[in-house]
Structures are given as C-alpha cells and as structure tokens.
C-alpha positions in Angstrom: -10.6 5.8 0.9 -11.6 4.7 -2.6 -10.4 8.0 -4.2 -7.1 7.8 -2.3 -6.6 4.2 -3.4 -7.3 5.1 -7.1 -4.9 8.1 -7.1 -2.2 6.0 -5.4 -2.7 2.9 -7.5 -3.8 0.8 -4.5 -6.1 -2.2 -5.2 -8.9 -2.6 -2.6 -10.2 -6.1 -2.0 -13.6 -4.6 -1.3 -15.4 -1.3 -1.1 -17.2 -2.5 2.0 -16.3 -1.6 5.6 -16.5 -4.5 8.0 -15.2 -6.0 11.3 -15.1 -9.7 11.9 -16.2 -11.2 15.2 -12.5 -11.9 15.9 -11.6 -8.2 15.3 -14.4 -7.1 17.7 -13.2 -9.6 20.4 -9.6 -8.3 19.9 -10.5 -4.7 20.4 -12.4 -5.4 23.6 -10.1 -7.9 25.3 -9.0 -7.5 28.9 -5.3 -6.8 28.2 -6.4 -3.8 26.1 -8.5 -2.5 29.0 -5.6 -2.6 31.4 -3.6 -0.4 28.9 -6.6 2.0 28.4 -6.9 1.0 24.7 -10.2 -0.8 24.8 -12.9 0.3 22.3 -16.1 1.2 24.2 -19.6 0.0 23.3 -20.5 3.6 22.6 -17.6 4.0 20.2 -18.6 0.8 18.3 -22.2 1.8 18.1 -21.4 5.3 16.9 -18.7 4.2 14.4 -20.9 4.1 11.3 -21.7 7.8 11.7 -18.6 9.0 13.3 -16.3 7.5 10.7 -17.0 10.4 8.4 -15.4 12.8 10.9 -12.3 10.6 11.4 -8.9 11.0 9.7 -7.9 8.2 7.3 -4.3 6.9 7.3 -2.6 4.3 5.1 0.5 2.6 6.4 1.5 1.0 3.1 -0.5 -2.1 3.8 -3.7 -1.2 5.6 -6.1 1.8 6.1 -6.8 3.1 9.6 -9.4 5.5 10.9 -8.6 7.8 13.8 
C-alpha cells in the first residue's frame, strides 16, 4: 500500500493498519448477517496474517483488501 501510494502521489495519514471498535461493530451487525456479509470471528482473528495474501484496491478515496 505504501509503495502504491508513493507512486500515485497519495498521502497516507498513517502507515498503521487499524480497525476501530465502531468499525468492528459495523462489520458484525445483524443486518449484515441477514445479507450474508458478516465478517466471522475466524476471519478477524486470521486477518493479520491473511492480509498478505489479499488483493489491495484503491477507490480514489480509500484502500480496501479483498
């Protein structure tokens, strides 16, 4: 992400990866579960290691990992 940002003249607010408590609550809320979009406990626990195997996308405003 940092290299992509430098090459594309994108200023990062931080080089740290974090999720706030509000973001965690949002990804696990009941309305997401009914749509099949909830993030499982296993996905959250494995994220620090699995993120290196994910694709990185930039939508012009934010980075996303898939």
